[in-house]
KOLFIFI-826548 format. One record per residue (C-alpha): residue number from 0; residue in three letters; chain; x, y, z. Coordinates in nm, 3 decimals. Layout:
N
- k	r	c	east	north	up
- NUM	ALA	A	X	Y	Z
...
***
This chain:
547
- k	r	c	east	north	up
- 0	UNK	A	1.935	-2.425	1.978
- 1	UNK	A	2.124	-2.644	1.784
- 2	UNK	A	2.489	-2.574	1.721
- 3	UNK	A	2.465	-2.514	1.337
- 4	UNK	A	2.203	-2.333	1.343
- 5	UNK	A	2.282	-2.013	1.467
- 6	UNK	A	2.566	-1.984	1.179
- 7	UNK	A	2.315	-2.060	0.925
- 8	UNK	A	2.092	-1.813	1.055
- 9	UNK	A	2.337	-1.549	1.071
- 10	UNK	A	2.437	-1.621	0.685
- 11	UNK	A	2.053	-1.606	0.640
- 12	UNK	A	2.002	-1.257	0.793
- 13	UNK	A	2.241	-1.131	0.598
- 14	UNK	A	2.135	-1.260	0.202
- 15	UNK	A	1.807	-1.157	0.303
- 16	UNK	A	1.887	-0.834	0.393
- 17	UNK	A	2.100	-0.773	0.057
- 18	UNK	A	1.837	-0.932	-0.158
- 19	UNK	A	1.552	-0.674	0.034
- 20	UNK	A	1.770	-0.403	-0.036
- 21	UNK	A	1.897	-0.473	-0.401
- 22	UNK	A	1.675	-0.745	-0.544
- 23	UNK	A	1.510	-0.500	-0.738
- 24	UNK	A	1.762	-0.404	-0.892
- 25	UNK	A	1.971	-0.748	-0.964
- 26	UNK	A	1.953	-0.725	-1.355
- 27	UNK	A	2.195	-0.384	-1.292
- 28	UNK	A	2.388	-0.480	-0.962
- 29	UNK	A	2.680	-0.747	-0.879
- 30	UNK	A	2.721	-0.983	-0.589
- 31	UNK	A	2.980	-0.770	-0.465
- 32	UNK	A	2.795	-0.455	-0.401
- 33	UNK	A	2.562	-0.624	-0.176
- 34	UNK	A	2.845	-0.740	0.079
- 35	UNK	A	2.918	-0.382	0.227
- 36	UNK	A	2.554	-0.268	0.299
- 37	UNK	A	2.467	-0.655	0.450
- 38	UNK	A	2.781	-0.661	0.639
- 39	UNK	A	2.764	-0.281	0.821
- 40	UNK	A	2.404	-0.351	0.902
- 41	UNK	A	2.466	-0.722	1.034
- 42	UNK	A	2.761	-0.565	1.309
- 43	UNK	A	2.522	-0.349	1.432
- 44	UNK	A	2.255	-0.565	1.505
- 45	UNK	A	2.485	-0.821	1.655
- 46	UNK	A	2.682	-0.540	1.869
- 47	UNK	A	2.341	-0.421	1.958
- 48	UNK	A	2.298	-0.593	2.334
- 49	UNK	A	2.638	-0.446	2.390
- 50	UNK	A	2.581	-0.080	2.340
- 51	UNK	A	2.421	-0.032	2.699
- 52	UNK	A	2.068	0.040	2.545
- 53	UNK	A	1.794	0.207	2.744
- 54	UNK	A	1.642	-0.074	2.985
- 55	UNK	A	1.280	-0.179	2.866
- 56	UNK	A	0.983	-0.436	2.903
- 57	UNK	A	0.820	-0.621	2.593
- 58	UNK	A	0.532	-0.745	2.581
- 59	UNK	A	0.483	-1.042	2.894
- 60	UNK	A	0.325	-1.370	2.847
- 61	UNK	A	0.045	-1.207	2.985
- 62	UNK	A	-0.001	-0.927	2.722
- 63	UNK	A	0.124	-1.096	2.423
- 64	UNK	A	-0.080	-1.247	2.191
- 65	UNK	A	-0.206	-1.586	2.146
- 66	UNK	A	0.059	-1.784	1.926
- 67	UNK	A	-0.099	-2.131	1.770
- 68	UNK	A	0.055	-2.449	1.795
- 69	UNK	A	0.237	-2.611	1.506
- 70	UNK	A	0.005	-2.841	1.316
- 71	UNK	A	0.025	-3.233	1.409
- 72	UNK	A	-0.198	-3.363	1.155
- 73	UNK	A	-0.414	-3.301	0.858
- 74	UNK	A	-0.753	-3.300	1.063
- 75	UNK	A	-0.571	-3.052	1.321
- 76	UNK	A	-0.502	-2.820	1.013
- 77	UNK	A	-0.831	-2.828	0.892
- 78	UNK	A	-1.019	-2.791	1.216
- 79	UNK	A	-0.827	-2.539	1.436
- 80	UNK	A	-0.585	-2.273	1.364
- 81	UNK	A	-0.255	-2.434	1.401
- 82	UNK	A	0.013	-2.312	1.249
- 83	UNK	A	0.225	-2.483	0.948
- 84	UNK	A	0.568	-2.472	1.146
- 85	UNK	A	0.867	-2.661	1.105
- 86	UNK	A	1.194	-2.591	1.300
- 87	UNK	A	1.074	-2.204	1.352
- 88	UNK	A	1.006	-2.149	1.022
- 89	UNK	A	0.619	-2.083	0.912
- 90	UNK	A	0.461	-2.108	0.585
- 91	UNK	A	0.147	-1.891	0.596
- 92	UNK	A	-0.118	-1.759	0.336
- 93	UNK	A	-0.506	-1.709	0.201
- 94	UNK	A	-0.725	-1.780	-0.055
- 95	UNK	A	-1.035	-1.502	-0.088
- 96	UNK	A	-1.238	-1.546	-0.386
- 97	UNK	A	-1.622	-1.408	-0.461
- 98	UNK	A	-1.864	-1.288	-0.733
- 99	UNK	A	-2.053	-1.008	-0.757
- 100	UNK	A	-2.217	-0.730	-0.953
- 101	UNK	A	-2.157	-0.344	-0.986
- 102	UNK	A	-2.369	-0.088	-1.145
- 103	UNK	A	-2.117	0.121	-1.306
- 104	UNK	A	-1.770	-0.105	-1.397
- 105	UNK	A	-1.534	-0.205	-1.652
- 106	UNK	A	-1.411	-0.550	-1.819
- 107	UNK	A	-1.202	-0.749	-1.593
- 108	UNK	A	-0.777	-0.696	-1.551
- 109	UNK	A	-0.593	-1.040	-1.444
- 110	UNK	A	-0.306	-0.773	-1.266
- 111	UNK	A	-0.619	-0.618	-1.096
- 112	UNK	A	-0.607	-0.704	-0.718
- 113	UNK	A	-0.866	-0.483	-0.526
- 114	UNK	A	-1.185	-0.589	-0.771
- 115	UNK	A	-1.384	-0.349	-0.866
- 116	UNK	A	-1.628	-0.234	-0.504
- 117	UNK	A	-1.501	0.138	-0.556
- 118	UNK	A	-1.666	0.375	-0.792
- 119	UNK	A	-1.410	0.397	-1.042
- 120	UNK	A	-1.336	0.680	-1.281
- 121	UNK	A	-1.365	0.494	-1.626
- 122	UNK	A	-1.654	0.261	-1.498
- 123	UNK	A	-1.954	0.288	-1.710
- 124	UNK	A	-2.144	-0.032	-1.729
- 125	UNK	A	-2.362	-0.295	-1.519
- 126	UNK	A	-2.249	-0.648	-1.494
- 127	UNK	A	-2.127	-0.939	-1.291
- 128	UNK	A	-1.774	-1.040	-1.226
- 129	UNK	A	-1.539	-1.255	-1.038
- 130	UNK	A	-1.432	-1.077	-0.685
- 131	UNK	A	-1.049	-1.140	-0.582
- 132	UNK	A	-0.967	-1.057	-0.254
- 133	UNK	A	-1.263	-0.942	-0.112
- 134	UNK	A	-1.171	-0.954	0.326
- 135	UNK	A	-0.833	-1.009	0.271
- 136	UNK	A	-0.512	-1.062	-0.024
- 137	UNK	A	-0.480	-1.394	-0.181
- 138	UNK	A	-0.049	-1.480	-0.124
- 139	UNK	A	0.189	-1.683	0.041
- 140	UNK	A	0.411	-1.610	0.312
- 141	UNK	A	0.723	-1.789	0.506
- 142	UNK	A	0.836	-1.597	0.851
- 143	UNK	A	1.057	-1.748	1.080
- 144	UNK	A	1.192	-1.669	1.438
- 145	UNK	A	1.508	-1.854	1.566
- 146	UNK	A	1.678	-1.775	1.938
- 147	UNK	A	2.038	-1.717	1.943
- 148	UNK	A	2.096	-1.578	2.243
- 149	UNK	A	1.800	-1.625	2.546
- 150	UNK	A	1.610	-1.329	2.511
- 151	UNK	A	1.725	-1.256	2.150
- 152	UNK	A	1.603	-1.390	1.820
- 153	UNK	A	1.630	-1.333	1.446
- 154	UNK	A	1.373	-1.274	1.268
- 155	UNK	A	1.228	-1.258	0.848
- 156	UNK	A	0.923	-1.229	0.706
- 157	UNK	A	0.874	-1.237	0.295
- 158	UNK	A	0.518	-1.270	0.133
- 159	UNK	A	0.357	-1.189	-0.217
- 160	UNK	A	-0.015	-1.095	-0.305
- 161	UNK	A	-0.104	-1.343	-0.579
- 162	UNK	A	-0.457	-1.268	-0.770
- 163	UNK	A	-0.681	-1.561	-0.742
- 164	UNK	A	-0.850	-1.496	-1.017
- 165	UNK	A	-0.596	-1.509	-1.277
- 166	UNK	A	-0.299	-1.627	-1.091
- 167	UNK	A	-0.067	-1.365	-1.147
- 168	UNK	A	0.113	-1.181	-0.947
- 169	UNK	A	-0.081	-0.863	-0.794
- 170	UNK	A	0.017	-0.593	-0.992
- 171	UNK	A	-0.136	-0.229	-1.031
- 172	UNK	A	0.157	-0.113	-1.235
- 173	UNK	A	0.069	-0.353	-1.528
- 174	UNK	A	-0.281	-0.245	-1.509
- 175	UNK	A	-0.215	0.093	-1.651
- 176	UNK	A	0.063	-0.060	-1.880
- 177	UNK	A	-0.187	-0.294	-2.057
- 178	UNK	A	-0.457	0.026	-2.052
- 179	UNK	A	-0.164	0.277	-2.268
- 180	UNK	A	-0.311	0.417	-2.593
- 181	UNK	A	-0.681	0.270	-2.588
- 182	UNK	A	-0.940	0.477	-2.584
- 183	UNK	A	-1.113	0.519	-2.282
- 184	UNK	A	-1.433	0.340	-2.376
- 185	UNK	A	-1.161	0.004	-2.450
- 186	UNK	A	-1.034	0.043	-2.066
- 187	UNK	A	-1.068	-0.245	-1.844
- 188	UNK	A	-0.936	-0.175	-1.449
- 189	UNK	A	-0.679	0.044	-1.357
- 190	UNK	A	-0.545	0.112	-1.019
- 191	UNK	A	-0.260	0.231	-0.831
- 192	UNK	A	-0.057	0.056	-0.562
- 193	UNK	A	0.240	-0.048	-0.389
- 194	UNK	A	0.183	-0.428	-0.522
- 195	UNK	A	0.328	-0.428	-0.841
- 196	UNK	A	0.468	-0.718	-0.999
- 197	UNK	A	0.772	-0.765	-0.738
- 198	UNK	A	0.825	-1.162	-0.626
- 199	UNK	A	0.740	-1.009	-0.278
- 200	UNK	A	0.496	-0.776	-0.306
- 201	UNK	A	0.384	-0.729	0.039
- 202	UNK	A	0.703	-0.742	0.222
- 203	UNK	A	1.018	-0.900	0.265
- 204	UNK	A	1.253	-0.802	0.563
- 205	UNK	A	1.459	-0.942	0.833
- 206	UNK	A	1.606	-0.816	1.168
- 207	UNK	A	1.675	-0.887	1.499
- 208	UNK	A	1.413	-0.899	1.808
- 209	UNK	A	1.477	-0.877	2.204
- 210	UNK	A	1.209	-0.920	2.450
- 211	UNK	A	1.349	-0.627	2.662
- 212	UNK	A	1.470	-0.393	2.376
- 213	UNK	A	1.210	-0.488	2.084
- 214	UNK	A	1.201	-0.554	1.743
- 215	UNK	A	1.438	-0.362	1.459
- 216	UNK	A	1.387	-0.507	1.102
- 217	UNK	A	1.484	-0.373	0.730
- 218	UNK	A	1.421	-0.424	0.381
- 219	UNK	A	1.033	-0.375	0.215
- 220	UNK	A	0.796	-0.343	0.485
- 221	UNK	A	0.461	-0.208	0.545
- 222	UNK	A	0.425	0.185	0.652
- 223	UNK	A	0.316	0.258	1.005
- 224	UNK	A	0.004	0.383	0.820
- 225	UNK	A	-0.043	0.036	0.666
- 226	UNK	A	-0.023	-0.165	1.021
- 227	UNK	A	-0.272	0.146	1.186
- 228	UNK	A	-0.555	0.066	0.882
- 229	UNK	A	-0.525	-0.279	0.962
- 230	UNK	A	-0.595	-0.210	1.332
- 231	UNK	A	-0.833	0.045	1.310
- 232	UNK	A	-1.002	-0.013	1.034
- 233	UNK	A	-1.359	-0.160	1.146
- 234	UNK	A	-1.377	-0.409	0.782
- 235	UNK	A	-0.979	-0.497	0.839
- 236	UNK	A	-0.868	-0.361	0.525
- 237	UNK	A	-1.072	-0.506	0.297
- 238	UNK	A	-1.086	-0.456	-0.034
- 239	UNK	A	-1.485	-0.525	-0.086
- 240	UNK	A	-1.621	-0.354	0.180
- 241	UNK	A	-1.353	-0.077	0.313
- 242	UNK	A	-1.208	0.287	0.139
- 243	UNK	A	-0.917	0.292	0.349
- 244	UNK	A	-0.831	-0.075	0.271
- 245	UNK	A	-0.932	-0.082	-0.110
- 246	UNK	A	-0.741	0.313	-0.165
- 247	UNK	A	-0.438	0.339	0.018
- 248	UNK	A	-0.411	0.694	0.018
- 249	UNK	A	-0.471	0.684	0.419
- 250	UNK	A	-0.202	0.442	0.486
- 251	UNK	A	0.031	0.538	0.248
- 252	UNK	A	-0.010	0.962	0.449
- 253	UNK	A	-0.099	1.069	0.111
- 254	UNK	A	-0.067	0.797	-0.178
- 255	UNK	A	-0.137	0.440	-0.224
- 256	UNK	A	0.209	0.320	-0.365
- 257	UNK	A	0.362	0.436	-0.009
- 258	UNK	A	0.181	0.170	0.153
- 259	UNK	A	0.491	-0.024	0.188
- 260	UNK	A	0.825	0.113	0.210
- 261	UNK	A	1.106	-0.007	0.025
- 262	UNK	A	1.525	0.017	0.156
- 263	UNK	A	1.312	0.095	0.485
- 264	UNK	A	1.431	0.037	0.858
- 265	UNK	A	1.118	-0.029	1.120
- 266	UNK	A	1.156	-0.049	1.498
- 267	UNK	A	0.886	-0.165	1.737
- 268	UNK	A	0.919	-0.211	2.122
- 269	UNK	A	0.610	-0.236	2.377
- 270	UNK	A	0.620	-0.147	2.712
- 271	UNK	A	0.346	-0.275	2.934
- 272	UNK	A	0.019	-0.066	2.776
- 273	UNK	A	0.203	0.163	2.573
- 274	UNK	A	0.388	0.127	2.211
- 275	UNK	A	0.590	0.315	2.021
- 276	UNK	A	0.684	0.245	1.685
- 277	UNK	A	0.971	0.493	1.425
- 278	UNK	A	1.053	0.381	1.044
- 279	UNK	A	1.298	0.522	0.797
- 280	UNK	A	1.320	0.480	0.489
- 281	UNK	A	1.633	0.557	0.260
- 282	UNK	A	1.632	0.690	-0.056
- 283	UNK	A	1.672	0.487	-0.367
- 284	UNK	A	1.555	0.471	-0.744
- 285	UNK	A	1.600	0.651	-1.071
- 286	UNK	A	1.509	1.033	-1.010
- 287	UNK	A	1.555	1.029	-1.473
- 288	UNK	A	1.641	1.387	-1.592
- 289	UNK	A	1.533	1.679	-1.614
- 290	UNK	A	1.536	2.013	-1.858
- 291	UNK	A	1.387	2.373	-1.791
- 292	UNK	A	1.385	2.475	-2.168
- 293	UNK	A	1.089	2.455	-2.354
- 294	UNK	A	1.234	2.313	-2.636
- 295	UNK	A	1.479	2.028	-2.443
- 296	UNK	A	1.610	1.692	-2.570
- 297	UNK	A	1.850	1.374	-2.474
- 298	UNK	A	2.147	1.640	-2.507
- 299	UNK	A	2.028	1.892	-2.278
- 300	UNK	A	1.866	1.683	-2.038
- 301	UNK	A	1.998	1.728	-1.673
- 302	UNK	A	2.040	1.397	-1.472
- 303	UNK	A	1.841	1.417	-1.114
- 304	UNK	A	1.890	1.214	-0.767
- 305	UNK	A	1.672	1.067	-0.608
- 306	UNK	A	1.530	1.206	-0.291
- 307	UNK	A	1.252	0.993	-0.195
- 308	UNK	A	1.336	0.897	0.156
- 309	UNK	A	1.079	0.873	0.434
- 310	UNK	A	0.990	0.839	0.789
- 311	UNK	A	0.724	0.801	1.040
- 312	UNK	A	0.652	0.766	1.403
- 313	UNK	A	0.386	0.606	1.618
- 314	UNK	A	0.277	0.609	1.940
- 315	UNK	A	-0.008	0.442	2.096
- 316	UNK	A	-0.157	0.212	2.379
- 317	UNK	A	-0.455	0.053	2.554
- 318	UNK	A	-0.614	0.048	2.894
- 319	UNK	A	-0.880	-0.189	2.960
- 320	UNK	A	-1.112	-0.254	2.638
- 321	UNK	A	-1.006	0.092	2.482
- 322	UNK	A	-0.664	0.161	2.265
- 323	UNK	A	-0.547	0.419	2.053
- 324	UNK	A	-0.237	0.521	1.829
- 325	UNK	A	-0.119	0.846	1.664
- 326	UNK	A	0.068	0.824	1.323
- 327	UNK	A	0.315	1.086	1.175
- 328	UNK	A	0.443	1.027	0.790
- 329	UNK	A	0.647	1.226	0.573
- 330	UNK	A	0.709	1.103	0.265
- 331	UNK	A	0.929	1.299	-0.019
- 332	UNK	A	0.875	1.249	-0.394
- 333	UNK	A	0.565	1.074	-0.368
- 334	UNK	A	0.411	0.919	-0.695
- 335	UNK	A	0.012	0.901	-0.817
- 336	UNK	A	-0.039	0.734	-1.111
- 337	UNK	A	-0.404	0.827	-1.221
- 338	UNK	A	-0.443	0.733	-1.570
- 339	UNK	A	-0.250	0.518	-1.821
- 340	UNK	A	-0.132	0.691	-2.107
- 341	UNK	A	-0.376	0.855	-2.266
- 342	UNK	A	-0.521	0.750	-2.580
- 343	UNK	A	-0.723	0.898	-2.872
- 344	UNK	A	-0.978	1.055	-2.651
- 345	UNK	A	-0.716	1.311	-2.486
- 346	UNK	A	-0.833	1.690	-2.577
- 347	UNK	A	-0.451	1.814	-2.681
- 348	UNK	A	-0.229	1.516	-2.796
- 349	UNK	A	-0.272	1.132	-2.871
- 350	UNK	A	-0.046	1.038	-2.597
- 351	UNK	A	-0.023	1.185	-2.277
- 352	UNK	A	0.329	1.031	-2.263
- 353	UNK	A	0.388	1.397	-2.464
- 354	UNK	A	0.398	1.615	-2.189
- 355	UNK	A	0.742	1.466	-2.134
- 356	UNK	A	0.896	1.691	-1.904
- 357	UNK	A	0.871	1.807	-1.532
- 358	UNK	A	0.794	2.141	-1.613
- 359	UNK	A	0.456	2.062	-1.847
- 360	UNK	A	0.693	2.158	-2.164
- 361	UNK	A	0.553	1.928	-2.440
- 362	UNK	A	0.739	1.755	-2.700
- 363	UNK	A	0.595	1.826	-3.035
- 364	UNK	A	0.861	1.804	-3.285
- 365	UNK	A	1.035	1.462	-3.236
- 366	UNK	A	1.052	1.097	-3.040
- 367	UNK	A	0.940	1.097	-2.699
- 368	UNK	A	1.284	1.109	-2.467
- 369	UNK	A	1.248	0.716	-2.338
- 370	UNK	A	1.010	0.445	-2.530
- 371	UNK	A	0.681	0.504	-2.369
- 372	UNK	A	0.665	0.108	-2.400
- 373	UNK	A	0.589	-0.076	-2.072
- 374	UNK	A	0.579	0.282	-1.840
- 375	UNK	A	0.337	0.437	-1.684
- 376	UNK	A	0.269	0.851	-1.609
- 377	UNK	A	0.340	1.022	-1.215
- 378	UNK	A	0.248	1.326	-1.087
- 379	UNK	A	0.482	1.369	-0.781
- 380	UNK	A	0.458	1.527	-0.456
- 381	UNK	A	0.580	1.577	-0.127
- 382	UNK	A	0.350	1.433	0.167
- 383	UNK	A	0.313	1.492	0.554
- 384	UNK	A	0.047	1.328	0.701
- 385	UNK	A	-0.102	1.301	1.081
- 386	UNK	A	-0.361	1.035	1.193
- 387	UNK	A	-0.527	0.930	1.482
- 388	UNK	A	-0.735	0.592	1.578
- 389	UNK	A	-0.882	0.431	1.841
- 390	UNK	A	-1.139	0.129	1.911
- 391	UNK	A	-1.315	0.012	2.201
- 392	UNK	A	-1.505	-0.320	2.302
- 393	UNK	A	-1.798	-0.352	2.463
- 394	UNK	A	-1.887	-0.701	2.433
- 395	UNK	A	-2.006	-0.822	2.146
- 396	UNK	A	-1.955	-0.517	1.990
- 397	UNK	A	-1.670	-0.335	1.876
- 398	UNK	A	-1.663	0.054	1.799
- 399	UNK	A	-1.405	0.200	1.527
- 400	UNK	A	-1.322	0.575	1.470
- 401	UNK	A	-1.039	0.753	1.275
- 402	UNK	A	-0.908	1.062	1.142
- 403	UNK	A	-0.607	1.135	0.868
- 404	UNK	A	-0.491	1.506	0.796
- 405	UNK	A	-0.269	1.506	0.489
- 406	UNK	A	-0.078	1.771	0.324
- 407	UNK	A	0.061	1.802	-0.011
- 408	UNK	A	0.255	2.024	-0.227
- 409	UNK	A	0.506	2.058	-0.515
- 410	UNK	A	0.830	1.826	-0.452
- 411	UNK	A	1.133	2.023	-0.323
- 412	UNK	A	1.369	1.788	-0.510
- 413	UNK	A	1.163	1.724	-0.898
- 414	UNK	A	1.160	1.405	-1.073
- 415	UNK	A	1.258	1.377	-1.401
- 416	UNK	A	1.146	1.171	-1.734
- 417	UNK	A	1.260	0.823	-1.680
- 418	UNK	A	1.249	0.770	-1.310
- 419	UNK	A	1.183	0.478	-1.163
- 420	UNK	A	0.844	0.402	-0.978
- 421	UNK	A	0.714	0.067	-0.785
- 422	UNK	A	0.835	-0.253	-0.948
- 423	UNK	A	1.113	-0.137	-1.122
- 424	UNK	A	0.889	0.067	-1.404
- 425	UNK	A	0.984	0.371	-1.536
- 426	UNK	A	0.800	0.698	-1.554
- 427	UNK	A	0.738	0.836	-1.940
- 428	UNK	A	0.572	1.093	-1.825
- 429	UNK	A	0.626	1.340	-1.481
- 430	UNK	A	0.448	1.580	-1.316
- 431	UNK	A	0.614	1.778	-1.046
- 432	UNK	A	0.422	2.106	-1.058
- 433	UNK	A	0.078	1.943	-1.058
- 434	UNK	A	-0.040	2.172	-0.756
- 435	UNK	A	-0.159	2.474	-0.784
- 436	UNK	A	-0.160	2.569	-0.444
- 437	UNK	A	-0.110	2.312	-0.097
- 438	UNK	A	-0.375	2.050	-0.132
- 439	UNK	A	-0.484	1.930	0.198
- 440	UNK	A	-0.747	1.641	0.274
- 441	UNK	A	-0.903	1.502	0.507
- 442	UNK	A	-0.970	1.120	0.588
- 443	UNK	A	-1.249	0.974	0.859
- 444	UNK	A	-1.385	0.677	0.938
- 445	UNK	A	-1.614	0.498	1.206
- 446	UNK	A	-1.779	0.188	1.199
- 447	UNK	A	-1.923	-0.126	1.448
- 448	UNK	A	-1.872	-0.513	1.429
- 449	UNK	A	-2.100	-0.691	1.673
- 450	UNK	A	-1.970	-1.095	1.672
- 451	UNK	A	-2.276	-1.323	1.714
- 452	UNK	A	-2.227	-1.606	1.955
- 453	UNK	A	-1.849	-1.626	1.813
- 454	UNK	A	-1.826	-1.735	1.509
- 455	UNK	A	-2.047	-1.493	1.328
- 456	UNK	A	-1.959	-1.077	1.284
- 457	UNK	A	-2.152	-0.828	1.157
- 458	UNK	A	-1.948	-0.487	0.985
- 459	UNK	A	-2.070	-0.137	0.907
- 460	UNK	A	-1.843	0.079	0.840
- 461	UNK	A	-1.877	0.503	0.685
- 462	UNK	A	-1.581	0.635	0.483
- 463	UNK	A	-1.525	0.984	0.347
- 464	UNK	A	-1.228	1.168	0.198
- 465	UNK	A	-1.253	1.557	0.142
- 466	UNK	A	-1.014	1.787	-0.027
- 467	UNK	A	-0.963	2.163	-0.049
- 468	UNK	A	-1.000	2.360	-0.314
- 469	UNK	A	-0.616	2.449	-0.472
- 470	UNK	A	-0.704	2.602	-0.765
- 471	UNK	A	-0.575	2.928	-0.863
- 472	UNK	A	-0.739	3.114	-0.981
- 473	UNK	A	-1.033	2.964	-0.780
- 474	UNK	A	-1.255	2.917	-1.093
- 475	UNK	A	-1.466	2.607	-0.928
- 476	UNK	A	-1.810	2.651	-1.113
- 477	UNK	A	-2.018	2.340	-1.215
- 478	UNK	A	-1.920	2.432	-1.580
- 479	UNK	A	-1.574	2.453	-1.467
- 480	UNK	A	-1.460	2.131	-1.249
- 481	UNK	A	-1.123	2.063	-1.223
- 482	UNK	A	-0.940	1.793	-1.003
- 483	UNK	A	-0.764	2.052	-0.822
- 484	UNK	A	-1.128	2.195	-0.698
- 485	UNK	A	-1.287	2.079	-0.400
- 486	UNK	A	-1.475	1.777	-0.332
- 487	UNK	A	-1.549	1.480	-0.159
- 488	UNK	A	-1.597	1.101	-0.202
- 489	UNK	A	-1.832	0.870	0.035
- 490	UNK	A	-1.804	0.480	0.112
- 491	UNK	A	-2.079	0.320	0.319
- 492	UNK	A	-2.049	-0.106	0.357
- 493	UNK	A	-2.240	-0.346	0.521
- 494	UNK	A	-2.161	-0.695	0.514
- 495	UNK	A	-2.167	-1.013	0.738
- 496	UNK	A	-1.892	-1.292	0.763
- 497	UNK	A	-1.915	-1.655	0.945
- 498	UNK	A	-1.685	-1.879	1.051
- 499	UNK	A	-1.717	-2.212	0.971
- 500	UNK	A	-1.424	-2.315	1.128
- 501	UNK	A	-1.048	-2.153	1.235
- 502	UNK	A	-1.021	-2.162	0.847
- 503	UNK	A	-1.271	-2.153	0.639
- 504	UNK	A	-1.487	-1.846	0.619
- 505	UNK	A	-1.800	-1.719	0.409
- 506	UNK	A	-1.937	-1.350	0.346
- 507	UNK	A	-2.152	-1.165	0.185
- 508	UNK	A	-2.187	-0.806	0.210
- 509	UNK	A	-2.288	-0.470	-0.022
- 510	UNK	A	-2.092	-0.123	-0.075
- 511	UNK	A	-2.213	0.215	-0.223
- 512	UNK	A	-1.973	0.487	-0.291
- 513	UNK	A	-1.993	0.827	-0.486
- 514	UNK	A	-1.752	1.119	-0.537
- 515	UNK	A	-1.893	1.506	-0.587
- 516	UNK	A	-1.665	1.851	-0.727
- 517	UNK	A	-1.284	1.751	-0.794
- 518	UNK	A	-1.284	1.379	-0.702
- 519	UNK	A	-1.498	1.344	-0.993
- 520	UNK	A	-1.292	1.453	-1.212
- 521	UNK	A	-1.095	1.147	-1.379
- 522	UNK	A	-0.829	1.293	-1.615
- 523	UNK	A	-0.686	1.642	-1.460
- 524	UNK	A	-0.558	1.772	-1.806
- 525	UNK	A	-0.723	2.034	-2.049
- 526	UNK	A	-1.112	2.129	-1.940
- 527	UNK	A	-1.069	1.848	-1.732
- 528	UNK	A	-1.262	1.476	-1.825
- 529	UNK	A	-1.517	1.361	-1.528
- 530	UNK	A	-1.588	1.043	-1.429
- 531	UNK	A	-1.847	0.820	-1.671
- 532	UNK	A	-2.012	0.722	-1.328
- 533	UNK	A	-2.017	0.920	-1.025
- 534	UNK	A	-2.144	0.630	-0.811
- 535	UNK	A	-2.109	0.265	-0.779
- 536	UNK	A	-2.328	0.029	-0.624
- 537	UNK	A	-2.151	-0.318	-0.514
- 538	UNK	A	-2.340	-0.619	-0.406
- 539	UNK	A	-2.058	-0.895	-0.304
- 540	UNK	A	-2.068	-1.280	-0.179
- 541	UNK	A	-1.758	-1.515	-0.165
- 542	UNK	A	-1.555	-1.719	0.086
- 543	UNK	A	-1.223	-1.720	0.235
- 544	UNK	A	-0.928	-1.982	0.325
- 545	UNK	A	-0.644	-1.921	0.566
- 546	UNK	A	-0.367	-2.081	0.699
***
């Protein structure tokens, strides 16, 4: 390695770590506040080889995945899977777009990155539409790996999602905000997710990698559940044809916003046929303020402290053509945004944000504690999840199956009004006592992929989510369903994907999904407002280019 590269790489690593931890709060942080955290972590990383760590063996040349060579010409870029690599730094990305039809849909939303294939709580009309990000999120990324000692490398990755139909950054929170206060009949698509308009809404991290001791990274990173979902979902996390890809409940261990963790340390180690992963997220952000008084104001609202730390583990391995993983995740103060701030259709108030207290005491005699503009309404829980997944290859077939069990409870440490959510957005309404009793969620999936002549894949997938009856008292007759009643969601899909070249492929398929019981309740407050339609049929056709 060139002598000048090592100091540059060290400086880059430190600055990247600092940005990953504090970049979301750059408007309120000073440059001096970045230095201690980045410097101390960097020092620990550099001294790690001298700490007498336990011996292990990472992937060998025979077990490591194929790494494409750098592109040498335009023709090679167009016809092979070569990489856009220069001095160890690689630019990568994808563009995925198509057209589709839905039996029960809504007007399009330029911030919506998930498309419209899944049954939607507010969908009400059949329509043709542009279908973004069907097999893969459109976006750009840059990653690098630079060896500074034999067997030791500095690594980094920064990537973001862009909506191909609008050119806007993927932003789930904004889809709700632009619908705030509107009548339900005027909604466009409103979703929840971890991508909320951040400059790097997928990942931004840096760290150190060893051929013997594994890889340690810090920053915004995909959760261990997301890694496993992408590996064991027969549809590969497709938004158009996969429930667990479209809805990140499984990947996030209970809430889709937790499919990516900010301020997280992640460790990966492979030893022969087995691998191990561990992840820890530090608490961050604002927790808002809280008062138990039924007539509270800003003057008697007590500031809260964030306790949104999280941790997880992954154990897995492979034997010949079989592989399996078990993943555990715990996430405290997890946030779920189910609806925009409600408009005139609300049964009890003109705005849902008037329920501006974590004990749901309404503010009826004055203005909201914070301005509800550019805010979201969230439900907060402590989540725990265990997932088991496996796949088996029997050429030309690949079989997939997985199961996750999720426990959700009201948070041990509540959030208050004004707490920060994904992308730096605040919550003008917070519910910390939404669950009458423990909510139990079961998610299972299975599928098979058939490869014809190495270029064409036929994939069939089936997904189901179930929840228990956690309503107290348990009054869940069809005439009185609430979101706390037992219910199910099902989705089946079938699609074909043909690779014209290593980079360009075309696809076509269908997905059908439906809900019942408590999962068919669109607005959980008051008497419970049901879905406009409890099913959706969604054929899609499109193309993808990756590099």
